[in-house]
N, C-alpha and C positions, 0 to 999 in steps of 0.2 A: 120767095127766094129762101126764106126763113125756113119754110117747110121742107124744101129739097134738101137744104144743108142739114136738117133734124135727120132726115130719112137716111141720108148719106152716111151721117155718123153711126145711125143705129145698125146699119148694114154693115159697117165695118166693125163695130163691136161684136155682133153676131159672129161675123167670119172669123174673129180674132180668137172669141171663146170655142168655137168649133175646131180652129187649129190646135189649141191648146189642149182640148179634149183628146183629138186624134193622136197628138204627141204623147199625152199621158198613159194612153190606153195600154201601150205595151209593158211599161213600168208596173202598170196595175196587176197584169198577170204573172210579172217574174216575182213581183214582192209576195203575191198571194201564193205562187207555188213554193216558194222558199221557205215561208210561214207554215205551210203544210208539211213540208219535208222535215222541217225542224221540229215541229211538235210529234210527228210520228218517231223521231229518235229520241224524243225526252231533250231535247235541248233548243236553245233559239240559235237561228243562224241568220245574220243579217246579209242584206243585199250586198254582193261582192265579196261576200266570207265564204271560201271554199270548205266543204265538208271534207274530213280525211277520207282516205280511200277505205280504211277498214270499215268506217262507220257506214259510207255510202254502200258498201256491198253487203251489209247486214238484211236480211229479210225483216219485212215490216211485221209487227206484231206477233214474231215468232220466236221460241227461246233458242238460243245458240245449241245446236245439236252436240250431243256426246255418245261416243262410241267406246263403250268397255267390253273387251274380249271375253267370252264366255269361258269361265273357269272349267278346265276338265276335272272331275272328281276322280282324285288319285285313290287307289285302294290303300286301306290302313296298313301299315307295315305290320307283318306276322311277328307275333312276339317269339323271341328266341326259345327254341326247344317246345314248340307248340305241339300237343298231341294231335296226330292227323286224324284219329278215328275214335269215336267214343266207344267205351267198354259197355256193351249191353249183353254180357254173360249172364246166365241164370246163376246166381250165387246162393246157396243154402247154409244155414248154421247148423252143424250136426248137433250142437247143445239143443236145438229147438224141435230138430225133427227126429232125433233118436236119443232121448236122454239117458238109455241104458246104455248105448255105445259110449257116449260121452263120458260116463262114470267108468267104463271100462278104460278108457284111454287116459283119464286121469290116474287111475291106478298105476298103469305102466310107466307114466311120466313120473311120477311119485316114487315107485320102486327103483328108478335109475337117478332118482335123486336129480332130475334136471331143474335148471334155474328157469329156463325158457322153451316152449315148443311151439312151432307153428307148423300145422299140416294141412294139406289140401288133396283131397281125393278127386279126380276128374273124370269125366265121361266125355272124351273129346267128339264123340260123334254127335252127342245130344248137346254139346254147349253147356254141360252142368257142372258145376264145381262145389265141393262140400268142404267147408273150412272148420278147423279145430284150433282154438289158442290156449295155451296155458302158460301161468307164471308171468314173470315181469321181464321186459326188455332192459330195465334198469333197476336194479333193487336198490339203490340209493335215494332215487326219487320216488319209487314206487311206481313206476310207469308200466302199465301193463302191456303185454304182448297183443296185438289186434290183427286184423287181416291185413292192414297196411305196414305193418312191422317190417323193415328191410334189414337183411342178414347179409354179412359176408360169407358166402357161402363155399368157398375154398375150391376144391377141385370140380365142383359142378360148373365152374367157369369154363372148363376145357370143351364143353359141349357148345356153348355159344360163340367161342373162338373158330371151333371147327366150322359152324354154320357161317360164321363171317367169310372163312376162307372158301367155303362151298359156294358162296354168292360169286365170289371171283371166278370160281370154276366154270359156274353158269354163264358167265360173262364172256368166258374164253380167254380170259386173261392169266388163269393158272392151270397148268396141267399136272395131275396129281403124281404123274410118273416121270418128270422132267428133273433134272439135276437142280437142287435148291440153289446152287451158285449163280444160276441165271436170274433168280428173283432177288437175291441178297445183294449183287454186285460185286461179289469177290468170291474167291475158291473156298470151298469148303470140301474136305476130304478126311477120311480116316486113314491116316497115313500107313496103318497096318495093313492097307488092302489098297495098294497103288492101282489105279485104273478103275476103281469102284467108285460109285457116288451115290448121294442120299438123296430121297426124294421126299415131297410132302407127305406122301401117304405113309411112308415108313414113320416119319414123324408122328402123325396121328396115331398110328398103331402100336407105337412105342417099340418099333423095331430098327430104329436108324443107327443105333450103337452109340448115341449121344445119351450120357447120363449125367446125374446130379453130384458132380465132383465138388469137393471140400471148397475148390476156387469158384463154383458156381454159387454155393450158398453165402461166402464171403461177398463176392460181387453183387449179389442180389440185395444183401444188407446194406451195402454201400450205395446201391443205385447208381453205379458209374455210367455215365452218359456214353460211353465207349464199351459197356460191357459184353453185349451180345457178340459183337464182331471180335472184340478182345479174346473172350474165352474161345470161340471157334478156330481162330487162326492161331492161337497158342497151341492148340492141339491137345490139351490135358484133360478135356472132358469126352474122350472117345474110349469106348471098350474094345477088347481085342476079338469082339463079335464082328463079322461080316456083316455090314449095312443091309436090312433085310431078312436076316437069318434068325434072330432070337428076340424073343419078347422081354423087355426089360422097362418097367414104368419108370418115366422120366418127366419131371417138371420142366427142365432146361429144354427138351424138345419141344414144349408148347410154347416157351418163349420165343423159340425159333419161328415157330408157326406165326406169332404174333409180328414178328418182325417182317415176315413175309407179307402179311396182310397190308402193313403200312407203307412197305416200299412199294408194292404193287398198286394199292389204292391212292397213294398219294395224300393219305389222312393218317392221323392216330388211331390206333385200334378203338380207343373210346369214342372217337366222333364218327368212325366207320359204323360202329355196331350200332350206335344211335340211329343213324341214317338209314342202314339196310334192314335191321332187326328189330329195336326197341320202338323207336316212332312208329313204322308201319302196325305194330300190333298194339299200340297204346300204352307202352309199357314204360315206367320211371325205373330205370336201372342203369348202372353204369360201371365201367371198370375204374374210373376215378370218381369216389363218391361225391365228392363236393360240387361235382357237375349236374348232378341230380336236381330235379325242380324241387323236391321236398326232401329234406335233410333233417327234420325234426323227429324223424321216428326211425331212428336206425338202433339196433340193438348192441347193447355192450355185450363183449364176449368174455365169458368166465370158464376158467378151468374146472375140472372135477373137485377142486376143494372149494370152489365158489369165490375164488380171487380173480379180479379184473385182470385180463392180459391183453386186452386191446379196447380202450375206452373209446366213445364216440369221437371225441377231439382228436385222438391218433389215427382214427379211420378217416377222419376229413383231411387230415394232414397230407395224406399220400397224393403224390403229383405224378405226372408224366415227364419223359425226356423231351427236351426241347428239339431232339434230333431224331427224324423218322428210324424205326428199325433198330433201336438199341436198349429198349425197357426189357428188364429182367423180371419184373415183379407183378405184372398186369393180367397177362393173356392166361395164365397157368391157374391163378387162384383169387384173384381180387374182384371179381364180378359182385356187386352188393345189389341185391334183389329180393322181393317177396316172395314168399312160396307159392302165392296164387299166380304170380306173373311168370314164374318159372313153370308152373303146370300149363299156362298159355303156350309157351314155346314148345313143350313136349305135345302139346294137343295139336299144335301146327305141324309138328313132325309126323304125328299119327295121322294126320288127314292129308299125307301126300306133299306136304310144303304150304298148306294153305290154312289160313284162319281168318275167320270173318271175311270170306271171298277176297283175302289180300294174299297173293302168292309171293312167299319168301324165297322158297327153294323150287326147283324142278323135282318131278318125282324121281327123275334119274339120280340127282343129287342124294335124296332121302334115301334111295335104296343103298347108295354107295357109303352112307354114313353107317346103315345097320347091315352091311355085310361083313359079318362077325366071323372071318376065316382064319384069324390068327390064334394059335394056342395059347392061352395066358395062364395055363395051369388049372385052377379050379372055374375057369369060366373061359369062353371064346371072346376075342377081342375084335371090335370093329374101330371105327373112327370117333374116338372118344366115348364110344359105348360098349358095355360088357352084354354078353348072352348068357342065359343059363336056363335049364329046364326045371320044371317042378315048381315046389312051394306055392305059388300063386295061383297059378291055373294046373290043374292035374293033366300030367302028359303033354302039356304045352310049354313053350319058352316064354322068357320075359326078357326085356333089356334093363339095364339097372347102370348106376354110378354111384360113388361115394366122395364124400369130401370132408376133410378132417384137417383143422389149424387151430391153435392156440386154445382148445377147449370145444371149438365148435364142431358138431357131427351135423353133416347133411348127407341126404340119399334120397334118390328116386328108384321107382321100379315102375315099368310100363309093359302092359301085356304085348304079346305078339299081335303085331299091327293087322296080321292077316284074319284074326279072330276078333279082336277088340281093339278099340282106341281109349284104354282105360288105364289109369295109373295113381300112384301116390307120391307126393313129395312131402319128405319131412326134414324139418331144420330144428337143431336143439343146440342150446348152450348149456355149459356146467354139468353135463351128464356124465355118469361113469361110461370109461372107456372100453367096453367090452365089445368083441368081434366074433363074428361066426366063422366057421371053417372056411368059408369061401371069401372071407374078408370082408363082408358086409357088417355095418355097424349094428349091434345088437338092439339098442334103444329105437333106433329107426326102423329096424326090421320087425320087431315086435308090434311095434305101432301100426306100421303098414299091414302086418297080417291082421290085426284085430279089425281094422277097416275093411280088408278084402274078403275076410271070412263073414262080415256082417253087412255085406254090401245091399243085400235086399232089404235091410232096415232103412236104407237111406230112401224113403219114399219120395218119389217125385210127384206127388200128389200135392205137397205143399208148396206154397208160394215162398219165394224168396224173403227171408226174414232179416229184418234189421235189428240187431241186439245191442241192447242199452250195455254201456261200459259197467261191467262190475268185477270184483274180485274172483278168480277161480278159487276153488279149493284145492289147496297145495301143502 
């Protein structure tokens, strides 16, 4: 009896233990799973505690993804007034390749008592330039003239102004034989000839009947913002010649061309010239000198008594009108440029409007500039160029122009381009003011003749030579 009772109790205990195990088994799995999940998240989660939604959705053992958008590489901003093409012309120093010619040029410069001379002979077809420098750009500081010295070249500015206008002709924005009133936005008439009108071609050929009146000179000196329109509408700057009939050299007429360029292009002449002429040819030049990239090497202007007439600071003070189409003092005389850069412009014209494979003008525009069909007395007049015969090529013609202001004399001569694309640019300060019978400047003409007559001594077998700065014998 006792044994049965013991077995019964044992069976009951075993059954109870089994029941407890069965009941505890689910809790074992729940606790184990929560512990594993909590470990994987780096924290402890107790039974019955709910993990946050953000934590529950995080992937196990993986870093949280980050997405950074790829940055597009933006091109570096172009520096203002960046030269668009490098200059790779072949430049020779006359002093190195022809010492005898160099001494002869020194003799002429000394004979005319020049303070400074910058001369460049060029062969545009070969792309070769021959340079000569004499004297000082600034006698007070002793700064010598070098190939990079910039000069205010006076009336040689007229040619670059015409080139700017001819770019607009090529673009179909100006017609040379249309009434200029169309481009200026107000009526321009010589009241002595009702019904007649003035054209841009007449302005370029100096046959417009507009002349340099006293009012023009005064207004130019004042730099009145309304001066061009004021003088034209006032009517006091017209001769009694019928427009288109008579040659009379005029600075004011070129002020009007500058005004036309500004009104048509929508830019100041200074900005437009840089965009269509100077930058494409890699030239650092300007009608407003302070806008040039390099203003450290501008020549002081001296008269024939070697007195300063325009200091560098005075030249840098020149500004431009805030109103387009009003400036009186830039287009005709205020270009500041080196002799070699001016030679590059001439070489471009001699090559039919192209330089370094950059086209500035059409061949038609270049022909129009050199169509010298107006009688200017001792020369034939074209669009800011003159034409004469003899002197430089026997039996052949040559183109030329002069500049003269405050004691600076400038001049270029260029061969008839049907034969050669060759020429000489000369700029002087402080020299004697003699003139030739045809109006050419004596000091510039004699220097040009000396180079032209000895061109064969400019041997092309020499490599371009970089010459150390040293004082010339003057």
